C-alpha positions as CSV (number, residue, x, y, z in Angstrom):
1,M,26.8,-115.2,-8.4
2,G,27.0,-111.6,-6.6
3,S,26.9,-111.0,-3.1
4,P,23.3,-110.4,-1.4
5,V,24.0,-106.8,-0.4
6,L,25.1,-106.0,-3.8
7,L,22.2,-107.6,-5.4
8,D,20.0,-105.6,-2.7
9,R,21.7,-102.7,-3.9
10,V,21.1,-102.9,-7.5
11,G,17.4,-103.6,-6.7
12,I,17.0,-100.5,-4.7
13,V,18.6,-98.9,-7.6
14,E,16.2,-100.3,-10.3
15,V,13.2,-99.3,-8.1
16,A,14.1,-95.9,-7.7
17,L,14.8,-95.5,-11.7
18,A,11.1,-97.2,-12.0
19,V,9.8,-94.5,-10.0
20,T,11.9,-91.7,-11.5
21,A,10.3,-92.6,-15.2
22,V,6.7,-92.8,-13.4
23,L,7.1,-89.4,-11.7
24,M,8.7,-87.8,-15.4
25,D,6.1,-89.6,-17.5
26,L,3.3,-87.5,-15.7
27,F,5.3,-84.6,-14.7
28,I,6.1,-84.2,-18.7
29,P,2.6,-84.5,-20.4
30,A,1.7,-81.7,-17.6
31,L,4.2,-79.5,-17.7
32,V,3.6,-79.6,-22.2
33,L,-0.4,-78.6,-21.5
34,L,0.3,-76.0,-18.9
35,V,2.9,-74.3,-21.3
36,L,0.4,-74.7,-24.1
37,G,-2.4,-73.3,-22.3
38,A,-0.5,-70.2,-20.9
39,C,0.8,-69.6,-24.5
40,S,-2.8,-70.0,-26.0
41,L,-4.2,-67.5,-23.2
42,A,-1.3,-65.3,-23.8
43,L,-2.2,-64.8,-27.3
44,R,-5.7,-64.4,-27.1
45,R,-5.2,-61.8,-24.3
46,Q,-7.5,-63.3,-21.8
47,G,-7.4,-64.9,-18.4
48,P,-7.5,-67.9,-16.5
49,A,-10.9,-67.7,-16.2
50,T,-11.3,-68.5,-19.7
51,L,-10.5,-72.0,-19.1
52,G,-12.2,-72.5,-16.2
53,V,-10.2,-71.2,-13.4
54,S,-11.8,-69.4,-10.7
55,T,-11.3,-67.6,-7.1
56,E,-14.6,-68.9,-6.2
57,T,-15.3,-71.9,-4.0
58,R,-17.5,-74.5,-5.2
59,W,-19.9,-73.5,-2.3
60,Q,-20.3,-69.9,-3.4
61,K,-21.2,-71.0,-7.0
62,W,-24.6,-72.9,-5.5
63,P,-26.5,-69.8,-4.9
64,H,-26.2,-68.8,-8.3
65,R,-27.2,-71.9,-9.7
66,L,-30.3,-72.5,-7.8
67,R,-32.3,-69.3,-9.0
68,F,-35.0,-69.7,-11.5
């Protein structure tokens, strides 16, 4: 059997590797989507507003929606 200190260190390494795997599982798809979106916008020669990205805050949009 291994010493308790060695087992603790192995456990810490395992947890660190698991956390890294989860973070990479979230980061890589997000990065792929960003690159594909940027390429799509560049090919169509349009800005980020096409995808719904705007500089207006949520509260600045409300008065326009309340008009009849």
